[in-house]
N, C-alpha and C positions, 0 to 999 in steps of 0.2 A: 467521406467520413458518414459513417451510421450512427445513429442515435438511439438511446434506450432510456426505458422510464426509470427514474430513481425511485425504487420501492413503489409504494401506492401513491405517490405524490404526482402532479401533473408537471414535474420538471423533466427534460429530456436532457441527458449528458451524452457526450460523444464516447464511442465504444473504446477509444483510447483515453486516457488520463495522463496529463503532465506530471511526472514525479520531480520532486524539486531537492531531494536530500543531498545533493552534492553542491549546492548553491551556497557559497560562503565558505567552503573547504577547498574541493576540487574546481570548482568554477567560480570566476569573477563576477561582479554584478553586471558588466557589459556583456559577458557570455550568456547569463542567465536571460537579461534582456533579449537577447537574440534568440534564445532557444523558445521564449514564450511567443515572440513574433512570429517564428516559424510555424510553431504548433498552431497558432491562430490562423496562418494561411491555409492550413490544411482542414481547418474546421474542428479543431480541437476547442471545447468550451470548458473544460473540466480540468482543475489544477489541485493537487493534493500536496498538503504541507503539514508541519508539525511544529510544536513549542520546541521540541528536542533537537531539530534539525539545525544545521547539518550534522551528518554522520561521517565519522564517528563523533559523539558528543564531546565537546572540550568546553571548559569555562570561557576560553577565550573566544569562541565562536557561537556561544548559546544565544539562540533567537535570530542569528544572521539571515537565515534563510527567508524567515517571515519579514525581516526588514527590507530585503531585497525586493520581494514581492510588493509590499507596501510602497516602495519607491517607484516600482513600475507602474503601479496603479496611478500615483500622484502624477507621474510624468506623462503616461498615456491618457489617463482621464477615462478609462475604459473598465472600470470595476463592475458595472452592470452588465458587461458581456461575457462575465466569467462566472461559473460555478465553483466555488472556492471552498475547500475543506481544510480543517486544521484538526489537531489531536491534542489532549491533554495527556501527559506522562503520567505513569502510576509509580508506586514504589519500586526501587530496584538499587542495584549496585553500581558505583561508579558514576552516578548522575546527582551527587548531593548538591552540586552546583546549580541545579534547575530549582529555582523558587526557594533556594536555601534548604532543600530537602523537605519541603512542604508538599509531598506527593500523594497523599490519600485522595481517594475520590469521594471526598466529603464536600460540604458547602463551602466552607473557608477556602479549601484548596482549589477547587474547580472555579469559584468565582475569581480568585487571584489569577489562575491560568488564563482564562478568557478573557479578562480585562488586559492582561500583558499582550496576548496575541492580537486583540484588536487594535491596540495602540501601536505594535509593530507593522501590522497589516495595513494600517492607516485606512480602515473601514469601520463602518457602525454595525456590520453584522457578518456571521460566517454562514454560509449556506449549509454546510454539513460538519458538524463538530463531533469528533470521535473520542471514545475511550480507547488510548494507544494500546493498552494492555491492561489485563484484569488488575485490580486491586488485591485479589486474593492470590494465595499460592496455588497454582495448579499448571496445567500443561500447555505451554507456548514457547515460542523461540527454540523449537526443536527438541523440547524435553519430552522423553518417553517414559513409559512406565509410571503410571499415576500413584502417587503416594499421598494418602489423605492427610492433611494437616489441619488441626483445630484452631490455628492461629486467628486471632482476630482480624476481621476485615470489615471495611466500610459496608454497611448493609446495602444491597442493591435498590432498596426502596428510597434511601437517603440520596444516592446518586442520581436516580431518575427524578426524584422530587426537585432538586436544585436545578437539573437540566430543565425540567418543565418551567421553573421560574425564568430561566434564561430565555426560553422560548417565547413565554408570554411576555417577556420584556423586550423581544424582538431583536435580541442580540444574536440568536441561533435562528435558523430557519427549521432545520432538521438534525437528527442524532443518528450516530452510526457507532458500530463497535469495530474492535480490531484485536486480532490475535486471541480470539474469543473462543470457548469450547462450545460444544452442542449444549450442554447443560446451561452454562451462562447465557446462550444466545435465547434460548427458549424461555428462561426465566426472566430475562428481561422483556420478551415479547408478552408473557403472561401477566406481568405486573403492569405493564403498559395498558393492556386491555381491561384489566380489573379496576385501575385506578383513573383511567382516562388520561394518562400521561403520555408524552411522545413515544412513538413507536420508532424503534431503529429500522432504517430504510436500508442499510448496507451492513456488510462486515468485511473489514479488510484483513485478509490473511494471506501467508504465502501460498503461492501455487504456480507450478511449472512442471516441466517434464520430468525433473527429478524430485519432486515433492507433490504428489498429487493426494495427499492425506485428506484434504478438504472434501474429497469425494465421498469418504466414509463418515456419514452422519451429517455433516453441514451442508453439502449439496442439496440433499432432500428438503432441509429447512429453508434453504436460500430460495428454492422454486416455490414450496408450497406456502411459505409465509411472505413471499415477495420482499425478502431481505436479501438481496443480491450481493454475489462477491466483487468487492474491488481487489482484484488480483495484484499483489506485490511480489518483486523479485521473480518476475516472469521469464528473466533469462537466468535465474540463479547466479546473481552477481556477475553476469557476464560469461559464466563457465560455458553456457549452451551456444556461444557464439564459437566456439572452437578455439579461441585465441590463447588459452591456458594448456593447449595439447602437448603431451610429452614434457610437462612441467615447465613451460614457457613461462615467463613473467614480462609481459611487456611493459616498457616504461610508461608510467603515468597511470596504469591500469590498478583498479580498486586492491585486488589481491597482491598486487605487488607493493602497493604503498601501506597497506594496513594488515599486519600479521594477525590482527584480532578476529579478522572474518574467516572462520574455519568451516563453517556450516556446510559448505558446497564443495569442500577440499579434502576429499578422502579418497581411498583406492576404488572403492565399489562407485563413487560419483564419476570418477574419471573414465572407469570402464562403460558406463551407461552412456556418458556424454560422447565418448567415441563412436559409439554406435549409432546415437542420434545425428551426429554430424555426417557419418558414412551415410546413412539414409538419405538425408538432406541432398548430399553430393550426388547420389545416384539417381534422383529425380531432377537434377539441375537446379535446386532450389538453394537459397542462401540459409544457412543452419539457423541463424536467429531470427529470420523472418518465420522460418516454418515453426519454431519455438512459440513465437508470438502469435501467429495465425492460429495454432491449436489452441491456446489459453483464450483468445478473443471469441473462438466458435464455441465454446462451452456454454450450454443453455443456462447454466446457473451464474454466469459471469455477467455483471451489469457493466463493467468498465475494466480495462487492462491498464495498469499503471506502467507507463514507460519512463525510463530515465537515461540519460546520455550525459557524457562530459563533452562532447564535440557536436556540431551541427551535422557533421557526416554521420556519426551514429544515429543522431535524432532523425535524420532523413531516413535511413535504412528502417528504423522502427516504425515511422510514419507509412512508408510504403508496403509495410506488412498487410495493412488494410486492403490492399489490391490483391493479395493472395488467399485463393480458396483452395484447401487441401483437398487432392483427389481421395477417393475411396482407398486406392492402394497404399498412398502415404500414410493415411490414419491406421490402415491395417499394419503397416509396418511399425508406426509408433505403439501400437497396442501391443504388438509381439515382444517388442524390447521391453515394455512395461512389465509384461507378465513374466519374464524371466528376471527382470532386475527392477521390482517394484519399490519406489520411494526411497532410493538410497541416500537421500538428504532429507529427512523429515524436518 
């Protein structure tokens, strides 16, 4: 396992990060514990959570992922061996059960969210605390065609000020963004430098062979500002494994269980996926490992967030770190992307 700097900090994180959003929904606590142990055996020291998890969010399971992680730390006694992240949810539909709908990124709601996460995680601090998505109405979660809206949102100054207070209190070590735009990212960084407030060290956005929109605008920011990408959905909800080929719906698979996940399920995506899978097989590669290795190799990526519902899947994802893509394979990927760019933004 290789390690990379977390922004401009002295913290080193593994190039793969353990995703957790299935724990408490598709995975039991015992299965989650086994995944954490396996990841640690392979050198992963970075784990990503959120108050909203597990996904899909339901009142019955709210906060269960963080509770499982907290129970793990209590049982293993190894909290200090992990770089732990979590996220505060923002305004949105169908999540009114989260903190009774108190979802603005203002002082009251952020403090309440953080205290709840700390209690569930059974820890005194979170290494990296992220804004899960913007408070304002803008382009994220696949929305295309920016339409300006003057609807009032929490000033970024207020959000950063309260995060600064929590850093000063020792409850957060560093802050990060998620599902953010180029404007939002640069504005947060500008305010931090002007006011002496915490500087975002990462941005967690989707990035995979079917959605490389991060490369336009945000990749340059990630490198120049040392605010690297934590890439989520690197396998496009499992689409890039090839297991959904020809309309297949494997038992217990996410797209089989949850019809709400349509982002990576359209004709253009299916066509592009088939080409990526064929490319991998032509070179004797596992399609999932090829897709993961590509993401991990990008210079603007700090860590690649992998998730699995079985130890077999997790092991395959972990083994992707042993794969270095040849120039021929990368050229093949770029050729497919040129013809079919970003079918699932």
